N, CA, C and O atoms as a GROMACS GRO file, in nm:
protein
  380
    1MET      N    1   1.195   4.806   6.205
    1MET     CA    2   1.194   4.950   6.167
    1MET      C    3   1.332   4.979   6.134
    1MET      O    4   1.426   4.920   6.188
    2SER      N    5   1.348   5.077   6.037
    2SER     CA    6   1.478   5.123   6.008
    2SER      C    7   1.528   5.218   6.100
    2SER      O    8   1.451   5.297   6.155
    3GLU      N    9   1.666   5.217   6.124
    3GLU     CA   10   1.731   5.313   6.220
    3GLU      C   11   1.726   5.447   6.189
    3GLU      O   12   1.746   5.532   6.276
    4ASN      N   13   1.696   5.480   6.052
    4ASN     CA   14   1.712   5.624   6.012
    4ASN      C   15   1.587   5.672   5.990
    4ASN      O   16   1.580   5.768   5.913
    5ILE      N   17   1.474   5.624   6.044
    5ILE     CA   18   1.335   5.666   6.039
    5ILE      C   19   1.343   5.781   6.156
    5ILE      O   20   1.384   5.758   6.270
    6ARG      N   21   1.302   5.900   6.113
    6ARG     CA   22   1.284   6.009   6.208
    6ARG      C   23   1.157   5.990   6.297
    6ARG      O   24   1.061   5.933   6.244
    7PRO      N   25   1.148   6.030   6.415
    7PRO     CA   26   1.019   6.018   6.491
    7PRO      C   27   0.896   6.087   6.426
    7PRO      O   28   0.906   6.195   6.368
    8THR      N   29   0.786   6.021   6.437
    8THR     CA   30   0.661   6.113   6.395
    8THR      C   31   0.632   6.225   6.493
    8THR      O   32   0.650   6.210   6.614
    9PRO      N   33   0.593   6.321   6.447
    9PRO     CA   34   0.573   6.449   6.552
    9PRO      C   35   0.436   6.412   6.613
    9PRO      O   36   0.350   6.349   6.552
   10PRO      N   37   0.424   6.460   6.744
   10PRO     CA   38   0.294   6.427   6.803
   10PRO      C   39   0.170   6.514   6.745
   10PRO      O   40   0.168   6.634   6.717
   11VAL      N   41   0.071   6.421   6.736
   11VAL     CA   42  -0.061   6.488   6.674
   11VAL      C   43  -0.141   6.565   6.776
   11VAL      O   44  -0.145   6.530   6.894
   12GLY      N   45  -0.209   6.678   6.727
   12GLY     CA   46  -0.290   6.737   6.830
   12GLY      C   47  -0.311   6.894   6.788
   12GLY      O   48  -0.395   6.966   6.841
   13SER      N   49  -0.223   6.935   6.686
   13SER     CA   50  -0.238   7.103   6.656
   13SER      C   51  -0.284   7.119   6.528
   13SER      O   52  -0.292   7.022   6.452
   14ALA      N   53  -0.317   7.236   6.494
   14ALA     CA   54  -0.356   7.261   6.361
   14ALA      C   55  -0.240   7.246   6.259
   14ALA      O   56  -0.264   7.233   6.139
   15ASN      N   57  -0.116   7.248   6.308
   15ASN     CA   58   0.007   7.251   6.214
   15ASN      C   59   0.057   7.100   6.209
   15ASN      O   60   0.160   7.083   6.144
   16ASP      N   61   0.003   6.998   6.264
   16ASP     CA   62   0.032   6.879   6.258
   16ASP      C   63   0.058   6.827   6.106
   16ASP      O   64   0.153   6.753   6.081
   17TRP      N   65  -0.023   6.864   6.016
   17TRP     CA   66  -0.014   6.802   5.896
   17TRP      C   67   0.136   6.878   5.817
   17TRP      O   68   0.206   6.825   5.731
   18GLU      N   69   0.154   6.999   5.870
   18GLU     CA   70   0.289   7.050   5.798
   18GLU      C   71   0.393   6.969   5.844
   18GLU      O   72   0.476   6.925   5.764
   19GLN      N   73   0.399   6.940   5.987
   19GLN     CA   74   0.526   6.849   6.037
   19GLN      C   75   0.512   6.724   5.977
   19GLN      O   76   0.615   6.675   5.930
   20LEU      N   77   0.401   6.655   5.967
   20LEU     CA   78   0.396   6.520   5.909
   20LEU      C   79   0.436   6.533   5.761
   20LEU      O   80   0.502   6.442   5.709
   21PHE      N   81   0.402   6.634   5.695
   21PHE     CA   82   0.441   6.665   5.559
   21PHE      C   83   0.585   6.669   5.546
   21PHE      O   84   0.643   6.602   5.460
   22GLU      N   85   0.648   6.751   5.634
   22GLU     CA   86   0.786   6.782   5.626
   22GLU      C   87   0.869   6.650   5.658
   22GLU      O   88   0.973   6.618   5.601
   23CYS      N   89   0.809   6.584   5.753
   23CYS     CA   90   0.881   6.432   5.792
   23CYS      C   91   0.879   6.348   5.665
   23CYS      O   92   0.981   6.288   5.629
   24ALA      N   93   0.761   6.341   5.594
   24ALA     CA   94   0.753   6.256   5.484
   24ALA      C   95   0.852   6.291   5.362
   24ALA      O   96   0.899   6.206   5.286
   25LEU      N   97   0.877   6.437   5.353
   25LEU     CA   98   0.956   6.468   5.243
   25LEU      C   99   1.096   6.470   5.283
   25LEU      O  100   1.176   6.493   5.192
   26LEU      N  101   1.147   6.449   5.413
   26LEU     CA  102   1.275   6.428   5.454
   26LEU      C  103   1.304   6.286   5.466
   26LEU      O  104   1.425   6.260   5.475
   27GLU      N  105   1.222   6.183   5.469
   27GLU     CA  106   1.235   6.043   5.490
   27GLU      C  107   1.322   5.998   5.386
   27GLU      O  108   1.311   6.033   5.268
   28ASP      N  109   1.416   5.912   5.437
   28ASP     CA  110   1.519   5.850   5.364
   28ASP      C  111   1.470   5.707   5.320
   28ASP      O  112   1.498   5.670   5.205
   29ASP      N  113   1.405   5.630   5.398
   29ASP     CA  114   1.350   5.486   5.383
   29ASP      C  115   1.222   5.501   5.295
   29ASP      O  116   1.122   5.561   5.334
   30PRO      N  117   1.233   5.444   5.181
   30PRO     CA  118   1.111   5.439   5.086
   30PRO      C  119   1.003   5.393   5.168
   30PRO      O  120   0.913   5.476   5.181
   31LEU      N  121   0.987   5.271   5.232
   31LEU     CA  122   0.880   5.217   5.304
   31LEU      C  123   0.823   5.326   5.398
   31LEU      O  124   0.708   5.367   5.392
   32ALA      N  125   0.920   5.369   5.489
   32ALA     CA  126   0.878   5.474   5.586
   32ALA      C  127   0.824   5.590   5.519
   32ALA      O  128   0.722   5.638   5.568
   33ARG      N  129   0.878   5.648   5.407
   33ARG     CA  130   0.825   5.748   5.328
   33ARG      C  131   0.700   5.744   5.293
   33ARG      O  132   0.628   5.843   5.308
   34GLU      N  133   0.652   5.622   5.238
   34GLU     CA  134   0.514   5.569   5.187
   34GLU      C  135   0.409   5.612   5.308
   34GLU      O  136   0.314   5.690   5.298
   35GLN      N  137   0.453   5.539   5.424
   35GLN     CA  138   0.370   5.560   5.539
   35GLN      C  139   0.357   5.715   5.597
   35GLN      O  140   0.254   5.761   5.646
   36ARG      N  141   0.471   5.781   5.584
   36ARG     CA  142   0.444   5.925   5.650
   36ARG      C  143   0.364   5.995   5.547
   36ARG      O  144   0.273   6.068   5.586
   37LEU      N  145   0.388   5.980   5.412
   37LEU     CA  146   0.314   6.042   5.311
   37LEU      C  147   0.160   6.019   5.341
   37LEU      O  148   0.079   6.112   5.341
   38GLN      N  149   0.130   5.902   5.363
   38GLN     CA  150  -0.014   5.856   5.389
   38GLN      C  151  -0.043   5.922   5.530
   38GLN      O  152  -0.160   5.958   5.543
   39ASN      N  153   0.027   5.941   5.622
   39ASN     CA  154  -0.009   6.004   5.760
   39ASN      C  155  -0.022   6.156   5.726
   39ASN      O  156  -0.107   6.222   5.786
   40ALA      N  157   0.050   6.208   5.643
   40ALA     CA  158   0.047   6.356   5.621
   40ALA      C  159  -0.092   6.373   5.544
   40ALA      O  160  -0.162   6.469   5.576
   41LYS      N  161  -0.131   6.296   5.455
   41LYS     CA  162  -0.250   6.308   5.357
   41LYS      C  163  -0.381   6.289   5.452
   41LYS      O  164  -0.477   6.365   5.447
   42ASP      N  165  -0.372   6.182   5.535
   42ASP     CA  166  -0.476   6.167   5.628
   42ASP      C  167  -0.495   6.305   5.718
   42ASP      O  168  -0.604   6.364   5.723
   43ALA      N  169  -0.388   6.345   5.782
   43ALA     CA  170  -0.419   6.466   5.857
   43ALA      C  171  -0.459   6.571   5.770
   43ALA      O  172  -0.551   6.642   5.812
   44ILE      N  173  -0.416   6.595   5.672
   44ILE     CA  174  -0.475   6.710   5.570
   44ILE      C  175  -0.642   6.695   5.548
   44ILE      O  176  -0.727   6.783   5.562
   45MET      N  177  -0.660   6.564   5.511
   45MET     CA  178  -0.814   6.531   5.492
   45MET      C  179  -0.882   6.548   5.624
   45MET      O  180  -1.001   6.580   5.615
   46ASP      N  181  -0.836   6.536   5.734
   46ASP     CA  182  -0.910   6.550   5.853
   46ASP      C  183  -0.936   6.701   5.881
   46ASP      O  184  -1.044   6.748   5.915
   47LEU      N  185  -0.820   6.769   5.862
   47LEU     CA  186  -0.824   6.909   5.868
   47LEU      C  187  -0.927   6.984   5.760
   47LEU      O  188  -0.996   7.082   5.784
   48ILE      N  189  -0.919   6.920   5.648
   48ILE     CA  190  -1.011   6.988   5.549
   48ILE      C  191  -1.167   6.961   5.584
   48ILE      O  192  -1.263   7.038   5.567
   49GLU      N  193  -1.165   6.843   5.631
   49GLU     CA  194  -1.318   6.803   5.675
   49GLU      C  195  -1.355   6.871   5.803
   49GLU      O  196  -1.473   6.906   5.814
   50ASP      N  197  -1.275   6.894   5.898
   50ASP     CA  198  -1.299   6.983   6.034
   50ASP      C  199  -1.326   7.121   5.997
   50ASP      O  200  -1.421   7.180   6.049
   51SER      N  201  -1.244   7.186   5.902
   51SER     CA  202  -1.260   7.338   5.904
   51SER      C  203  -1.309   7.367   5.738
   51SER      O  204  -1.262   7.455   5.666
   52PHE      N  205  -1.412   7.273   5.701
   52PHE     CA  206  -1.461   7.291   5.556
   52PHE      C  207  -1.533   7.443   5.564
   52PHE      O  208  -1.506   7.528   5.479
   53ASP      N  209  -1.619   7.467   5.665
   53ASP     CA  210  -1.688   7.604   5.657
   53ASP      C  211  -1.598   7.716   5.706
   53ASP      O  212  -1.623   7.830   5.666
   54THR      N  213  -1.503   7.698   5.785
   54THR     CA  214  -1.410   7.802   5.841
   54THR      C  215  -1.287   7.843   5.800
   54THR      O  216  -1.224   7.936   5.849
   55ALA      N  217  -1.248   7.762   5.694
   55ALA     CA  218  -1.097   7.782   5.670
   55ALA      C  219  -1.107   7.897   5.563
   55ALA      O  220  -1.201   7.914   5.485
   56SER      N  221  -0.988   7.977   5.574
   56SER     CA  222  -0.975   8.098   5.495
   56SER      C  223  -0.946   8.031   5.342
   56SER      O  224  -0.918   7.911   5.330
   57GLY      N  225  -0.955   8.123   5.231
   57GLY     CA  226  -0.925   8.081   5.093
   57GLY      C  227  -0.803   8.037   5.095
   57GLY      O  228  -0.778   7.928   5.044
   58GLN      N  229  -0.697   8.118   5.157
   58GLN     CA  230  -0.554   8.097   5.153
   58GLN      C  231  -0.526   7.947   5.236
   58GLN      O  232  -0.454   7.864   5.180
   59GLU      N  233  -0.577   7.920   5.349
   59GLU     CA  234  -0.558   7.812   5.397
   59GLU      C  235  -0.605   7.690   5.322
   59GLU      O  236  -0.538   7.587   5.313
   60SER      N  237  -0.742   7.710   5.262
   60SER     CA  238  -0.758   7.605   5.164
   60SER      C  239  -0.680   7.570   5.052
   60SER      O  240  -0.657   7.454   5.015
   61ARG      N  241  -0.637   7.681   4.998
   61ARG     CA  242  -0.539   7.654   4.889
   61ARG      C  243  -0.398   7.581   4.916
   61ARG      O  244  -0.339   7.504   4.841
   62LEU      N  245  -0.354   7.630   5.054
   62LEU     CA  246  -0.249   7.565   5.092
   62LEU      C  247  -0.273   7.399   5.110
   62LEU      O  248  -0.202   7.315   5.056
   63LEU      N  249  -0.371   7.374   5.184
   63LEU     CA  250  -0.410   7.249   5.214
   63LEU      C  251  -0.431   7.158   5.084
   63LEU      O  252  -0.383   7.045   5.085
   64LEU      N  253  -0.504   7.205   4.969
   64LEU     CA  254  -0.512   7.135   4.852
   64LEU      C  255  -0.372   7.130   4.774
   64LEU      O  256  -0.343   7.029   4.709
   65ALA      N  257  -0.294   7.232   4.781
   65ALA     CA  258  -0.165   7.228   4.719
   65ALA      C  259  -0.085   7.106   4.774
   65ALA      O  260  -0.034   7.022   4.699
   66ALA      N  261  -0.077   7.101   4.919
   66ALA     CA  262  -0.013   6.986   4.971
   66ALA      C  263  -0.062   6.850   4.959
   66ALA      O  264   0.012   6.752   4.951
   67LEU      N  265  -0.207   6.844   4.959
   67LEU     CA  266  -0.265   6.733   4.924
   67LEU      C  267  -0.227   6.679   4.782
   67LEU      O  268  -0.192   6.562   4.762
   68ASN      N  269  -0.237   6.774   4.687
   68ASN     CA  270  -0.190   6.741   4.545
   68ASN      C  271  -0.048   6.695   4.544
   68ASN      O  272  -0.018   6.593   4.481
   69THR      N  273   0.046   6.765   4.615
   69THR     CA  274   0.178   6.728   4.607
   69THR      C  275   0.191   6.590   4.669
   69THR      O  276   0.256   6.508   4.604
   70ILE      N  277   0.134   6.547   4.794
   70ILE     CA  278   0.143   6.412   4.833
   70ILE      C  279   0.077   6.308   4.728
   70ILE      O  280   0.134   6.202   4.704
   71SER      N  281  -0.042   6.342   4.666
   71SER     CA  282  -0.078   6.255   4.569
   71SER      C  283   0.011   6.226   4.456
   71SER      O  284   0.021   6.114   4.406
   72GLU      N  285   0.082   6.341   4.415
   72GLU     CA  286   0.185   6.309   4.297
   72GLU      C  287   0.286   6.227   4.342
   72GLU      O  288   0.325   6.137   4.267
   73LEU      N  289   0.346   6.245   4.474
   73LEU     CA  290   0.450   6.189   4.525
   73LEU      C  291   0.427   6.049   4.532
   73LEU      O  292   0.518   5.970   4.508
   74GLN      N  293   0.291   6.008   4.569
   74GLN     CA  294   0.271   5.871   4.565
   74GLN      C  295   0.236   5.808   4.439
   74GLN      O  296   0.241   5.685   4.428
   75ARG      N  297   0.203   5.881   4.349
   75ARG     CA  298   0.195   5.827   4.226
   75ARG      C  299   0.327   5.799   4.155
   75ARG      O  300   0.345   5.705   4.077
   76VAL      N  301   0.424   5.897   4.192
   76VAL     CA  302   0.565   5.886   4.125
   76VAL      C  303   0.637   5.768   4.187
   76VAL      O  304   0.706   5.690   4.122
   77VAL      N  305   0.614   5.761   4.327
   77VAL     CA  306   0.675   5.635   4.402
   77VAL      C  307   0.623   5.509   4.354
   77VAL      O  308   0.699   5.412   4.344
   78LYS      N  309   0.487   5.499   4.319
   78LYS     CA  310   0.420   5.399   4.296
   78LYS      C  311   0.472   5.334   4.141
   78LYS      O  312   0.502   5.215   4.129
   79ASN      N  313   0.475   5.423   4.040
   79ASN     CA  314   0.531   5.408   3.915
   79ASN      C  315   0.693   5.350   3.929
   79ASN      O  316   0.737   5.256   3.863
   80ASP      N  317   0.768   5.425   4.025
   80ASP     CA  318   0.905   5.374   4.037
   80ASP      C  319   0.911   5.234   4.086
   80ASP      O  320   1.016   5.172   4.066
   81ASP      N  321   0.809   5.174   4.151
   81ASP     CA  322   0.830   5.065   4.204
   81ASP      C  323   0.774   4.953   4.080
   81ASP      O  324   0.799   4.834   4.100
   82LEU      N  325   0.712   4.983   3.977
   82LEU     CA  326   0.689   4.909   3.869
   82LEU      C  327   0.812   4.859   3.798
   82LEU      O  328   0.908   4.934   3.782
   83PRO      N  329   0.812   4.739   3.756
   83PRO     CA  330   0.933   4.672   3.689
   83PRO      C  331   0.942   4.737   3.556
   83PRO      O  332   0.846   4.751   3.480
   84ARG      N  333   1.076   4.780   3.530
   84ARG     CA  334   1.094   4.848   3.399
   84ARG      C  335   1.145   4.736   3.289
   84ARG      O  336   1.208   4.633   3.312
   85PRO      N  337   1.103   4.781   3.177
   85PRO     CA  338   1.130   4.666   3.073
   85PRO      C  339   1.278   4.669   3.044
   85PRO      O  340   1.336   4.777   3.058
   86GLY      N  341   1.345   4.564   3.007
   86GLY     CA  342   1.486   4.546   2.986
   86GLY      C  343   1.481   4.584   2.839
   86GLY      O  344   1.376   4.610   2.780
   87PRO      N  345   1.618   4.587   2.778
   87PRO     CA  346   1.645   4.630   2.634
   87PRO      C  347   1.559   4.522   2.550
   87PRO      O  348   1.482   4.556   2.460
   88GLU      N  349   1.578   4.405   2.585
   88GLU     CA  350   1.523   4.286   2.490
   88GLU      C  351   1.362   4.306   2.507
   88GLU      O  352   1.289   4.262   2.419
   89GLN      N  353   1.310   4.366   2.610
   89GLN     CA  354   1.159   4.378   2.621
   89GLN      C  355   1.105   4.501   2.534
   89GLN      O  356   0.996   4.500   2.477
   90THR      N  357   1.202   4.614   2.532
   90THR     CA  358   1.178   4.735   2.465
   90THR      C  359   1.171   4.720   2.320
   90THR      O  360   1.085   4.778   2.255
   91PHE      N  361   1.264   4.641   2.264
   91PHE     CA  362   1.292   4.646   2.127
   91PHE      C  363   1.237   4.512   2.058
   91PHE      O  364   1.257   4.487   1.939
   92GLY      N  365   1.172   4.436   2.136
   92GLY     CA  366   1.122   4.297   2.069
   92GLY      C  367   1.225   4.198   2.094
   92GLY      O  368   1.310   4.216   2.181
   93HIS      N  369   1.220   4.092   2.020
   93HIS     CA  370   1.288   3.968   2.030
   93HIS      C  371   1.428   3.986   1.952
   93HIS      O  372   1.442   4.055   1.851
   94PRO      N  373   1.524   3.915   2.015
   94PRO     CA  374   1.647   3.930   1.942
   94PRO      C  375   1.650   3.843   1.818
   94PRO      O  376   1.576   3.745   1.805
   95ALA      N  377   1.733   3.881   1.731
   95ALA     CA  378   1.726   3.818   1.612
   95ALA      C  379   1.812   3.683   1.626
   95ALA      O  380   1.822   3.606   1.530
   0.00000   0.00000   0.00000
């Protein structure tokens, strides 16, 4: 593991997903960030499943917004990992 990885907060309270989400956003290491994003996403999904009938509208919107943000960040990170075409690939074969 990289030395700059911040410790994962302990799991057990309703605000865990917020701490996990914040740790993911602040993570410098791309591999650790990917895992932290997944951990936060899992915690949010667990909370949504556990509080489906009892969550307030505001709490539900907040959880869905965080979930959408994580999904978008994961999509962006995944696209950044794809090889980018060089100039010769972009404009065809050299003459």
